[in-house]
Each structure stands twice: as structure tokens, then as C-alpha cells.
C-alpha angles and dihedrals in degrees: 000000000000116000134205134191118233133181115224138166115278093202143356109280132210100170134059105304118252132186090262090065091068137063135193114235132185116230138174107269119230112250102196140033117244118216110295092015136101124215105216143183107222114230102176132008120208120220115198135177095246090066090069090059093044092053087058094046094250105113116103095302094299117151119273115230117230131216111299095014126119114273128231121251137116119256135185109225145169119243112240096171130012132210093178128072094225093063133058136188110285097031116134114227140174120220143104123295100149126259091305145121097231125016150131128276127195104245092213090061103045133090122221109227139193110246091197088075089062120287097233092042087076089070095046128023091011094034134069094303091053093045089050093051093046092049094050097043101041109020101037109023094026093211116200148152113332097019120131106219128196128183132177126216079038094164090059126090098259095040095043093049093045092054092047092051092048090052092048088053092054103266128129106247121209120177132208115210141155116254138007094271093055092045089053091048092052092054103032101038105024093036100230116166091239144336139203133212109235089201092064124090113259096017093142091056089048090051091050091053094046093050097047092249100330145332127283089208129029124189110204122208103152113044139230100346089066102021097059098055094039092049088057088063096044113123120239112282090017124158127231122196111206102206109145139014100193093156089062105036097091098034122104120220136054121344119264116278129212124190121249096213097071090050091055092044092053092042082227133170116227108200119194115211126204109172093207088074089066100046091104088060097051093112090053090056093048091050090049094048098044098083092043090055093046094051094044099246092116117048138171124223112201135208096200133192118195114225132010089266089070094060096094093052092044091052092050089053089053093049090051093048091242093125122102115206127343111351110228141158117217102219108164 
């Protein structure tokens, strides 16, 4: 009997997940694909911040997995048996199979992808993080020539991609990140014009100087600790994309509050972003991004674990903000 390794929850969790909350189990691997299903060999597993909220039952009403059950998370995989006429053995697909080496994907919920664009890119710059960045930068904030664009969590996959897109479109891109290494990554690897370390004293004044007095567009991934000081710099009629609230995801208590008066005073637009709204336009984003990837203007930095057994530790790094770039596990 063929076996596969899978990572599952060891117990129900109420706090920020750590590696100790997971366990690696050996299971019988499926050997065929029922009708409407794909039997796949997982190549890369994506770990994303929303999973932490979902494991605690706090993500947009989505079901909460219990101990021993398959865990949520996108993966890019190779089809090894197909129960659907639109897919054949050898196709590369993105979907959910659990944190596993071999598993089943629902053919109605997967995307067929082009491995020549970089297999793991389909979980980052061409995946949900990239779609999120593209939607916020181009469809909501409509960034263009002459804009001054700031983004926090700039060393992460969404923030790093957002800044690269803004720069490609003619904006000045300034990142906000935590620590000297991440600041260097934002400038040297993502190609931002500049970046500041929010952990350093006087970072708001540095940001003001680097943005010629303040941004015209700010892309928010963290929440109030960054949003409030940056909003104070926002130019009149500026736009703010509210994408992520990572500082608040794992905190109990009332949701974060932001005053209405400053928004009126700045004549600002506050633009809420839910990436699910843009899933029907995924192919449009991939087509847009393809030439940028091929000519090197859009790159992906990866924080990579090797082997499915590394997924718990990789996820803990992500939850602690210790990751740098797109958090992935190389499985196959």
C-alpha cells in the first residue's frame, strides 16, 4: 500500500498557532482519481497569514478544521491521475489538497497553470498574493505615473509585489519593513526606490523625507500601528487600500477602530480589498504579469522549507513575522 505524509492539527487551538500545534502523520495515499477529482503529487505548499485566522475559526465564516483533518492552503501540484476530461496526467494545477505529499483536488476548484513561468511563482507573484497586489494597486487605487506609493509588510509577498507593480506603472515606491535585512531585501531584491525600518527611531520622519512630504497612495497590510502614523503623512485626496490587518488577526477583543475625522480632513479614499472579488480575473492578472516576469521586472523572493515535515516550523515563522518573502514548503 502506498503511503503519504500529511501535516494536521494536533489539537484545537485558540492562540497564535505554533509548530507544537501540528503533527506529521502517515496515511494511506489514494491511488486513483474518482470522477470530478484529480490525484496529484504536491510540489509546493503555500503558507499564508489568513490560515492562522481560519484555524481559529475567525476567517470570513469559513469552516474551521479540527484535529486530524486536512488543513487549508493552496498548493501547486502535478496531476498523476485524472477523473475529469479537462485535465490529463502531467498537467500542473493550483488548488487545495491539504498539507500533504499526495492527495486529491476537486477539479472544479483548481486552476491549470504554466510551469514555464516558474512553478512556485504560481503561489506567489502569480498566485493569490500577486492577484491581491494587482487588484489593490491597479483596480482600486489606480496607481500611475507621478504617484508616491507606500506599502507596509513590504518584504512579504503581497507588499513586495504591490511595490513592484506600482514602480512598473510609474510610481515612486517606498517600503515599510521590520529590520535591516528586510529593508535591504525590499530595495535590493524587489527594486523599490527606498525603504524604512519601522522598528527604528524616527522612521515616520524618514518616511516623510523619502516620500517628498507623504504618499499619494498607501497600501495597508498591518493595521493601526502603521496606518495611523502613515495616514498623518498622506497627501490631500490620497488613496488608502485596506488589504490586511495582520497586527489584529490573532488579538482577542473588539475590532480595530479608525477615526472618521482624519479621513474627511484628508479628503481621502479608503478602499477595502477582498481578493475573492477578483478570482474571476485571475487569468487577466497572469497575462499582465507574464512579460514582467520574463524581463525580470517582477520577481519573487522565497522563504522556503524543504520537505512537508518543515511546514509546522515554517508556519510558526510566518505567524511570528520572521519570514522574509513568500512562505513556501517545497514538497515534491
